[in-house]
SEPANU-124824 format. One record per residue: residue in three letters; z, x, y of N, C-alpha, C in turn. Coordinates in steps of 0.1 Angstrom, whole numbers, plus 2048, in hexadecimal, padded with zeros to 3 digits. Layout:
SEPANU-124824
ALAZXYZXYZXY
...
end
This chain:
SEPANU-124824
UNK84E522ACD840523ACD83B530AD3
UNK831536ACC82C543AD0825542ADE
UNK82754CAE682054CAF381154FAF1
UNK809547AF87FA549AF77F6556AFE
UNK7EE55EAF67EA56BAFC7DE569B05
UNK7E056EB117D556DB1B7CE57AB1B
UNK7C157AB1D7B9586B1E7B2587B2B
UNK7B0593B307A9596B3C79E5A0B39
UNK7945A0B427895AAB4278C5B4B4E
UNK78D5C0B4B7915CAB547875D6B55
UNK7845DBB6177B5E6B637825F3B61
UNK77B5FCB5A78060AB58776614B5C
UNK77B61FB6277262AB65774634B59
UNK769636B5276963DB4576564CB47
UNK75D64FB5175865CB5475065CB61
UNK74D667B67745667B7373865FB71
UNK736655B7972A64DB7872A642B6E
UNK73563FB68736636B5D74262DB5D
UNK740620B5E74B616B5E74860BB53
UNK752606B4D7505FBB4375B5F0B46
UNK7585E5B417615D9B417675D7B33
UNK7745D7B3277B5D6B257855CBB25
UNK7885C5B1A7925BBB197A05C1B18
UNK7AA5BAB1E7B85BEB1C7C15B2B1D
UNK7CD5B4B177D75A9B167DE5A8B24
UNK7DF59BB297E7599B357F5597B31
UNK7FE59BB3A80D598B3880F589B3B
UNK81A584B3681E576B39822576B48
UNK82056AB4D824568B5B834566B5C
UNK83A570B6384956FB6484D569B71
UNK85A568B73860563B7F85C56BB8B
UNK857565B9685356CBA1845571BA0
UNK83D56CB96830571B94826565B94
UNK819569B9580E55FB94803565B8C
UNK7FC55CB857EF55FB7F7E455CB88
UNK7DB566B8B7D0564B947C3566B8D
UNK7BA55DB8F7AC55EB8A7A3564B95
UNK79E570B93796577B9D789570BA0
UNK78656FBAD77956ABB2770575BB6
UNK77657FBBE76E58BBC2778597BC2
UNK7735A3BC077B5AFBC27725B9BCA
UNK7775BEBD57705C7BDD76F5D5BD7
UNK7645DCBDA7625EABD57645F3BE1
UNK76C5FDBDF76F607BEA763611BEA
UNK75D612BF675261CBF775862ABF9
UNK76562CBFB76B639BFD77163EBF0
UNK77E63BBEE786640BE377F63CBD5
UNK77B630BD477662BBC8769632BC4
UNK761636BCE75463DBCB75764CBC7
UNK762651BCD76665FBC876B65EBB9
UNK771653BB6775651BA8769650B9F
UNK75F648BA3753646B9C74B653B9A
UNK74B65BBA4744668BA474B674B9E
UNK758671B9A76067CB94764686B9F
UNK767682BAB76A68BBB677968ABBA
UNK781687BB0790686BB379768FBA9
UNK7A2694BAD7AA69DBA47B0694B99
UNK7AD697B8C7B168EB817C068EB80
UNK7C8697B867D6697B857DC68FB90
UNK7D468AB9A7DA683BA57DE675BA2
UNK7EA671BA57EE663BA37E4659BAA
UNK7E164EBA47D7645BAA7DC63FBB7
UNK7E7639BB77EE634BC37FC630BC0
UNK805638BC5813635BC1819629BCA
UNK812625BD481761ABDC81260CBD7
UNK80960CBCE8045FFBC88085FEBB9
UNK8115F5BB68165F4BA980C5F2B9E
UNK8015EBBA17F65E9B977EE5F5B94
UNK7F0600B9C7E760CB9A7F0617B95
UNK7F2618B887FA623B837F162EB7D
UNK7F7639B797F0643B727E964CB7C
UNK7DF654B777D865EB807C965BB7F
UNK7C2664B867B3662B867AD66AB7A
UNK7B466BB6F7AE671B637A7666B5B
UNK79A669B5879365EB5079965CB42
UNK799650B3D795644B447A163EB4C
UNK79D637B577A8630B5F7A2624B65
UNK7AB61BB697A760FB717A9612B7F
UNK7A060BB877A160DB9679C600B9D
UNK79D600BAA79A5F5BB27A75F0BB8
UNK7A65EABC47B35E5BCB7B05DABD4
UNK7A75D1BD17A35C6BDA79E5BABD3
UNK7A85B3BCD7A45A6BC67A859ABCE
UNK79F591BCE7A1584BD579F579BCA
UNK7A8570BC87A7566BBE7AF55ABC0
UNK7AF551BB77B6544BB87C2544BAE
UNK7CD53FBB37DA53FBAB7D8534BA0
UNK7D9537B947D752DB897E5529B83
UNK7EF532B847FC52FB7F806536B88
UNK81052FB8C81A536B95828533B91
UNK83053EB9183E53EB90845544B9C
UNK83E543BA7843548BB484053FBBF
UNK841543BCC83E53BBD7830537BD9
UNK82753EBD381853BBD481552DBCD
UNK80D525BD4809518BCF7FD51ABC6
UNK7FD514BBA7F1514BB27E550EBB9
UNK7DA515BB87CE511BBF7CC519BCC
UNK7D6520BD17D5527BDD7CC534BDB
UNK7C6539BE67BD545BE57C6551BEA
UNK7C655BBE27CE567BE67C7574BE4
UNK7CC57EBEB7C858CBEA7D2593BE2
UNK7CE59DBDA7D85A6BD37D15B4BD1
UNK7DA5BEBD37D65CCBD07D65CEBC1
UNK7CB5CBBBB7C95CBBAC7BC5D2BA8
UNK7BC5D9B9D7AF5DFB987A55D3B95
UNK7995D7B9478E5CDB917915C6B83
UNK7945B9B837985B2B777955A3B7A
UNK79159CB6F78E58EB7279A585B73
UNK7A6589B6E7B2582B717BE58CB70
UNK7C9588B767D4592B767E158AB79
UNK7EC590B767F958BB797FF594B84
UNK80458EB8E809596B9A816590BA0
UNK81E598BA6829594BAE827597BBD
UNK81B59BBC08195A1BCE80B59CBD3
UNK80958FBD37FD589BD87FF584BE7
UNK7F5584BEF7F5580BFD7EC575BFF
UNK7F156AC047E955EC077E0561C13
UNK7D355DC127CA561C1D7C5554C25
UNK7CB549C227C853DC2A7BA538C28
UNK7B3536C347A6530C3379B53BC33
UNK79E547C32794552C3278C551C25
UNK77F552C26776551C1A77955DC10
UNK77955AC0377D564BFA775571BFA
UNK768570BFB76057DBFB763586C07
UNK763581C1376758AC1E77558FC1D
UNK77E587C1778C58BC1678E598C0D
UNK78359BC057855A8BFD7855B4C06
UNK7825B2C137835BEC1C7915C0C21
UNK79A5B8C1C7A85B9C207AD5C7C21
UNK7AC5D0C177B25DDC187AA5E6C21
UNK79D5E3C247965EBC2D7995E7C3C
UNK79C5DAC3E7A15D6C4B7AF5DDC4D
UNK7B75DDC437C45E3C447C35F2C48
UNK7BA5F9C417B7607C447B3609C52
UNK7A9600C577A4602C647AF5FFC6E
UNK7B85F5C6B7C35F2C747CC5FEC75
UNK7CF605C6A7D8611C6A7D161CC72
UNK7C461EC707BD628C787BE625C87
UNK7BD618C8B7BE615C997CC617C9E
UNK7D6614C967E4617C9A7E7626C9B
UNK7E162EC917E363DC927DB643C9E
UNK7D163CCA27C9641CAD7D1641CBA
UNK7DB637CBB7E3636CC77DC62ECD2
UNK7E462DCDD7DE626CE97D162CCED
UNK7C7623CEF7BA628CF37B2620CFD
UNK7BA618D057B460FD0F7AB617D18
UNK79E614D1879461AD21790628D1D
UNK79662ED1279363BD0D78663BD05
UNK77E646D06772647CFD77764CCEF
UNK772646CE577564ACD776864ACCF
UNK766655CC775B655CBE75F652CB0
UNK758649CA975B646C9B74F64BC93
UNK752654C89747659C81746651C74
UNK73A64BC71738644C6573A635C66
UNK73062DC6273161FC6372F618C56
UNK73661EC4C739616C4074360BC44
UNK749604C3B7515F8C3E75E5FDC46
UNK764608C4277060CC4976D611C57
UNK762619C5875E61DC6675A612C6F
UNK753608C6A74F5FDC7275B5F5C76
UNK7645F2C6D7705EBC707795F2C7A
UNK77A600C79782608C8277B607C90
UNK76E608C91768607C9E76A5FACA4
UNK76A5EFC9D76D5E2CA277B5E0CA7
UNK7855E5C9F7935E4CA37965EDCAF
UNK7915F9CAF793602CBA78D5FCCC7
UNK7825F6CC677C5EFCD27855E3CD6
UNK78B5DCCCD7945D1CD07A05D6CD7
UNK7A45E3CD47B05E9CDA7AD5EECE8
UNK7A05EDCEC79D5F2CF97965FFCFB
UNK793606CEF78C612CF077D611CF2
UNK77761BCF876961BCFB763622CEF
UNK75E61BCE575A620CD874C624CD7
UNK749630CD273B634CCF73B638CC0
UNK734630CB8733632CAA72763ACA6
UNK729644C9E71F64DC9A71B64BC8B
UNK70E648C8870A645C7A6FB64AC79
UNK6F8651C6E6EA656C6D6E164BC68
UNK6E6640C616DD636C5C6DB62BC66
UNK6CE629C696CB61FC746D0611C71
UNK6CE60DC646D25FFC616E15FDC62
UNK6E9607C606F8606C626FB605C71
UNK6F460DC796F560CC876F25FEC8D
UNK6E75F8C876E35EBC8C6EE5E0C89
UNK6F45E1C7E6FE5D7C7A70A5D7C85
UNK70F5E3C8771A5E5C907165E3C9F
UNK70A5E7CA27055E5CB07055D6CB3
UNK7015CECA97005C0CAB70E5BACAC
UNK7195C1CA87265BCCAA72D5C1CB7
UNK7255C8CBF7295CBCCC72E5D9CCE
UNK72D5E2CC47325F0CC67265F9CC8
UNK727602CD271C60CCD471B615CC9
UNK70F616CC370C61FCB8701629CBB
UNK702635CB66F863FCB86F6647CAB
UNK6EA64DCAA6E7657CA06EF664CA3
UNK6F266CC996F9678C9B6F3681CA5
UNK6E5682CA66DF68BCAF6DF686CBD
UNK6E367ACBF6E4674CCD6F1674CD3
UNK6FC676CCB709674CD070D67DCDC
UNK709689CDC70D692CE870668DCF5
UNK6FA689CF46F3684D006FA677D05
UNK6FE66FCFC705662D00712666D07
UNK71966FD01726673D0772567AD15
UNK71967FD18717685D2571167CD2F
UNK70C670D2A705667D3370F660D3D
UNK70965CD48710655D5371C65DD58
UNK71B66AD59726672D5E731674D55
UNK730671D4873B673D3F73D682D3D
UNK74A686D3974D694D3774669AD2B
UNK741692D2173A698D1674369BD0A
UNK751698D0C75A69AD0176368ED01
UNK76A68CCF5773680CF4780685CEF
UNK78B67DCF2798681CED79B67ECDE
UNK792675CD8795672CCA78866FCC3
UNK787675CB777C672CAE78266DCA1
UNK77D662C9B78265DC8F777660C84
UNK77B667C7A77266AC6F773660C64
UNK769658C6276864EC5775B650C50
UNK75565CC5274765EC4C748664C3E
UNK75366BC3A753671C2D74967CC2B
UNK745682C3773B68DC36741699C3C
UNK7436A4C347486B0C3A7406B6C46
UNK7336B4C4572A6B9C5072D6B1C5D
UNK72E6A4C5C73169BC6773E69FC6E
UNK7486A2C657566A6C6A7556B3C71
UNK74E6BCC6C74D6CAC727466C9C80
UNK73B6C2C817346C1C8D73B6B9C98
UNK7436B0C9474A6A7C9D7556AECA4
UNK75A6B9C9F7656C0CA67616C4CB4
UNK7546C7CB574F6CBCC274E6BFCCC
UNK7516B3CC87506A8CD175E6A6CD8
UNK7686ACCD37766AACD87796B1CE5
UNK7806AACEE7846B0CFA7906B9CF8
UNK7946C0D027A06C9D017AC6C0CFC
UNK7B36C6CF27BE6BFCEB7BA6B2CE5
UNK7AE6B1CE17A96A5CDA7AD6A5CCC
UNK7AC699CC67B0697CB87A5692CAF
UNK7A3698CA479B693C997A368BC8F
UNK7A267EC8E7AA676C857A1673C79
UNK7A5679C6E79D679C617A266EC58
UNK799663C5879B658C4F79565AC41
UNK78B663C41783666C3478D66DC2A
UNK78B669C1D792670C13787678C0B
UNK788685C0C77D68DC0677F691BF8
UNK78A68DBF278C68FBE378C69EBE1
UNK7836A2BD77826B1BD37776B8BDB
UNK7716B1BE57676B8BED76D6C3BF5
UNK7666CEBF676B6D9BFF7666D6C0D
UNK76F6D7C1776B6D5C2576E6E1C2D
UNK7646E8C327666F4C3A7646F0C48
UNK76E6F4C5176E6F0C5F76E6FCC68
UNK7676FCC73766707C7C773707C85
UNK77C710C82789710C8978971CC92
UNK77E71FC9877D72BCA1780727CB0
UNK77772BCB977A72ACC777D71CCCC
UNK774712CC9775705CCE7826FFCC9
UNK785700CBC7916FACB679D700CBC
UNK79D70ECBC7A9715CC07AC714CCF
UNK7A2717CD77A5717CE67A770ACEC
UNK7A16FFCE67A36F2CEC7AE6EACE5
UNK7B66F1CDD7C26EBCD77BF6DDCD0
UNK7B56DDCC87B16D1CC17BB6CECB6
UNK7BC6C1CB27C46BDCA77BC6B6C9D
UNK7BE6B9C907B86B2C857C46ABC7E
UNK7C369DC7D7CE696C777C868BC6D
UNK7CF689C637CB67FC597D1671C5D
UNK7CA667C597CF659C5A7CD653C4C
UNK7D764BC487D7646C3A7DF639C39
UNK7DB630C317E1623C327ED621C28
UNK7EF62AC1F7FA628C15808628C1B
UNK80962FC26817630C2C81662CC3B
UNK821629C41822626C50827633C56
UNK820639C60825645C66833643C6D
UNK83B64EC6E84864DC73849647C81
UNK83F64BC89840647C9783E638C99
UNK838631C8F836623C9084061BC88
UNK849621C8185261AC7785B611C7E
UNK85E612C8B867609C918605FCC94
UNK8535FCC9484C5EFC988435EAC8D
UNK8405F2C838365EEC7883C5F2C6B
UNK83A5E9C6183C5ECC538305E6C4C
UNK8305E8C3F8255E3C378235D4C38
UNK82E5CDC3882D5BEC398275B9C46
UNK82C5BFC518275BBC5E8185BFC60
UNK8145CAC5A8065CFC5B7FE5C5C53
UNK8025C1C477FA5B8C3F7F95AAC45
UNK8045A5C4C803599C537F8599C5E
UNK7F85A5C657EE5A7C6F7E05A7C69
UNK7DE5ACC5D7D15ADC567CD59FC53
UNK7D6596C4E7D2588C4B7CC582C57
UNK7D2584C637CD57EC6F7BF584C73
UNK7BE591C717B1598C747A6593C6B
UNK7A9590C5E79F58BC5579857EC5B
UNK79F576C6279A56AC6879256DC75
UNK794578C7B78F57BC88783585C88
UNK78258DC7F778598C7E76B592C77
UNK75F597C7B753592C75750598C67
UNK759596C5E75959CC5174C598C49
UNK74758CC4C73B588C4472F590C47
UNK72F597C527245A1C557255AEC4E
UNK7315B1C497335BDC427345BBC33
UNK7375AFC2E7385ACC2072A5A9C1B
UNK7225B3C187135B2C1770F5AFC09
UNK7155B5BFF7105B4BF171B5B0BE7
UNK7175A7BDE71F5A3BD37185A5BC5
UNK71F5ACBBC7195B0BAF7215A9BA4
UNK71A5A6B997215A0B8E72B5AAB87
UNK7375A5B847415ADB7D73C5B0B6F
UNK7325A9B6A72D5ABB5D7255B7B5C
UNK7205BCB677175C8B6771C5D2B72
UNK7285D8B7072E5DFB7B7265ECB7F
UNK71F5F2B767195FFB7970E5FDB84
UNK7085F1B846FE5EEB8E7045EFB9C
UNK7105EAB9E7165EBBAB7195F9BAF
UNK71F601BA672260FBAA716617BAD
UNK70B615BA56FF61CBA76F9619BB4
UNK6FA60CBB86F4608BC56FC60FBD1
UNK70960FBD0711615BDA70F624BDB
UNK70E62ABCF70D639BCE6FF63DBD4
UNK6F5635BD26E7638BD76E6635BE6
UNK6F062FBEC6EF62BBFA6E5620BFD
UNK6E5616BF56DC60BBF66DB606C04
UNK6CF605C0A6CE600C176D35F2C19
UNK6DA5F0C236E05E3C266EE5E0C20
UNK6F25E9C186FF5E7C1170A5EEC19
UNK7135E5C1F71E5EAC2672B5E9C1E
UNK72D5DDC177385DBC0F7345D3C02
UNK7385D8BF77345D2BEA7405CCBE4
UNK73E5C2BDC7495BCBD47445B7BC7
UNK74D5B5BBD7495AEBB174C59FBB2
UNK743598BAC745589BAC748586B9D
UNK75157CB9B756578B8E75256AB8B
UNK74E568B7F74955AB7B755551B78
end
């Protein structure tokens, strides 16, 4: 008997500012795999918006560490990496009917061998899984910070999550964000937030030295990165979580940077740094993320859900900086 052909609806980036949903044939479910029907898929406000804006090198591989993301950022291409759905057919250890997360492009159903059960966590907030994982890696890369002042630049989803996790690790976090509504959200979650023009006064208040040993850049703004170098103490570190794509970033590497022995270092979630490899690997980090999904106030950050049938509406809203939008996702019927 001939195998029934299953079809999926998949999102494609066609050109800067243009995405479409197209049909494609699903492969058969093989041994060790499951068919998942998507409930929600999270939209990345960082890398994904660079893809939408055409601010990525077209020759750059999309992500060599995620099997579902092949090819390069040359249009047209599929992208997305945060699907949460229900297992409809299983030929692996996953039970049919269970809710899982998978690193998959935006698609209404898919076949995978690498899904992660999320337990009782609600599906919509669970689409923040990769952003929680990124924030956890930022916190690990920041190193021990008990009682230390740390400045976090930018309160998008990754910046807000990083601020929360750094505070959980014992750091004295001051989060810097120009938009008042973003500050209000994170302030309500117990993190001290300030506007950019206020940060120096706050760092000097109550007898503080006025400089910090660590600044985490999650703002995606070259200007914010440039100005924040002046916040670092002697031998301080700028930990850059932002991916700037093809944006040019000019930094002042004169007297302050040179004489104070400052360090600029990247943090990235695709790999585990060598100094942590004896204690962490991808599996242990993802198990920690599943636990964090149940503990962090993700419902406060998962603010907007858009129909998968009208994807351009979602990207236009994110691109315009819609007030109140911290994290967006597609909802599937």
